[in-house]
DRENPA-3360 file (N, C-alpha, C; in nm, 2 decimals, always signed):
BEGIN
1 = XXXXXXXX = +13.48/+7.06/+17.01/+13.61/+7.10/+16.98/+13.63/+7.24/+17.04 ~ +13.76/+7.26/+17.09/+13.80/+7.39/+17.15/+13.94/+7.42/+17.11 ~ +13.99/+7.54/+17.15/+14.13/+7.57/+17.13/+14.19/+7.62/+17.26 ~ +14.32/+7.57/+17.28/+14.40/+7.62/+17.39/+14.49/+7.72/+17.33 ~ +14.48/+7.84/+17.38/+14.56/+7.95/+17.32/+14.67/+8.00/+17.43 ~ +14.79/+8.00/+17.38/+14.90/+8.05/+17.47/+14.95/+8.18/+17.41 ~ +14.96/+8.28/+17.50/+15.00/+8.42/+17.46/+15.11/+8.47/+17.56 ~ +15.22/+8.51/+17.50/+15.33/+8.57/+17.58/+15.30/+8.71/+17.60;
9 = XXXXXXXX = +15.30/+8.76/+17.72/+15.27/+8.90/+17.75/+15.37/+8.99/+17.68 ~ +15.32/+9.10/+17.64/+15.41/+9.21/+17.58/+15.48/+9.16/+17.45 ~ +15.42/+9.06/+17.38/+15.48/+9.01/+17.26/+15.37/+9.00/+17.15 ~ +15.42/+8.99/+17.03/+15.32/+8.98/+16.91/+15.30/+8.83/+16.89 ~ +15.17/+8.80/+16.86/+15.13/+8.67/+16.82/+15.10/+8.58/+16.94 ~ +15.05/+8.45/+16.90/+15.01/+8.35/+17.00/+15.02/+8.22/+16.93 ~ +15.00/+8.11/+17.01/+15.00/+7.98/+16.97/+14.87/+7.92/+17.00 ~ +14.80/+7.86/+16.91/+14.67/+7.79/+16.93/+14.67/+7.65/+16.90;
17 = XXXXXXXX = +14.63/+7.56/+16.99/+14.62/+7.42/+16.97/+14.47/+7.38/+16.97 ~ +14.43/+7.30/+16.86/+14.30/+7.25/+16.86/+14.29/+7.13/+16.95 ~ +14.19/+7.13/+17.04/+14.18/+7.02/+17.14/+14.04/+6.98/+17.14 ~ +14.01/+6.88/+17.23/+13.87/+6.84/+17.26/+13.85/+6.86/+17.41 ~ +13.73/+6.89/+17.44/+13.69/+6.91/+17.58/+13.71/+6.78/+17.67 ~ +13.74/+6.80/+17.79/+13.75/+6.69/+17.88/+13.86/+6.70/+17.99 ~ +13.87/+6.60/+18.07/+13.97/+6.61/+18.18/+14.11/+6.61/+18.13 ~ +14.14/+6.54/+18.01/+14.27/+6.54/+17.95/+14.32/+6.69/+17.92;
25 = XXXXXXXX = +14.22/+6.77/+17.88/+14.26/+6.91/+17.85/+14.29/+6.99/+17.97 ~ +14.22/+6.97/+18.08/+14.25/+7.03/+18.21/+14.39/+6.98/+18.26 ~ +14.41/+6.85/+18.25/+14.54/+6.80/+18.29/+14.66/+6.86/+18.21 ~ +14.64/+6.86/+18.08/+14.74/+6.92/+17.99/+14.77/+7.06/+18.02 ~ +14.67/+7.14/+18.05/+14.69/+7.28/+18.08/+14.76/+7.30/+18.21 ~ +14.73/+7.22/+18.31/+14.80/+7.22/+18.44/+14.95/+7.19/+18.42 ~ +14.98/+7.09/+18.34/+15.12/+7.05/+18.32/+15.19/+7.16/+18.24 ~ +15.13/+7.22/+18.15/+15.19/+7.34/+18.08/+15.22/+7.45/+18.17;
33 = XXXXXXXX = +15.12/+7.48/+18.26/+15.14/+7.59/+18.35/+15.26/+7.57/+18.44 ~ +15.27/+7.44/+18.49/+15.39/+7.41/+18.58/+15.52/+7.42/+18.50 ~ +15.52/+7.38/+18.37/+15.64/+7.37/+18.29/+15.69/+7.51/+18.25 ~ +15.60/+7.60/+18.21/+15.65/+7.73/+18.16/+15.62/+7.84/+18.25 ~ +15.54/+7.82/+18.35/+15.51/+7.93/+18.45/+15.41/+8.02/+18.40 ~ +15.35/+8.10/+18.48/+15.24/+8.19/+18.44/+15.28/+8.33/+18.45 ~ +15.41/+8.36/+18.47/+15.45/+8.50/+18.48/+15.46/+8.56/+18.35 ~ +15.51/+8.49/+18.25/+15.53/+8.55/+18.11/+15.42/+8.50/+18.02;
41 = XXX = +15.34/+8.40/+18.05/+15.25/+8.34/+17.95/+15.11/+8.34/+18.01 ~ +15.01/+8.35/+17.92/+14.87/+8.34/+17.96/+14.81/+8.22/+17.88 ~ +14.74/+8.13/+17.94/+14.68/+8.02/+17.87/+14.53/+8.03/+17.88;
% end
């Protein structure tokens, strides 16, 4: 078990999703990065 944490720069709080390790996690992270961009968010 692991957690994917999304943090918006210069803002309070974050979002954490409980996940399982594997290729599906890497694919999900890549899709999120393309959808929201990496300028304002850190995953």
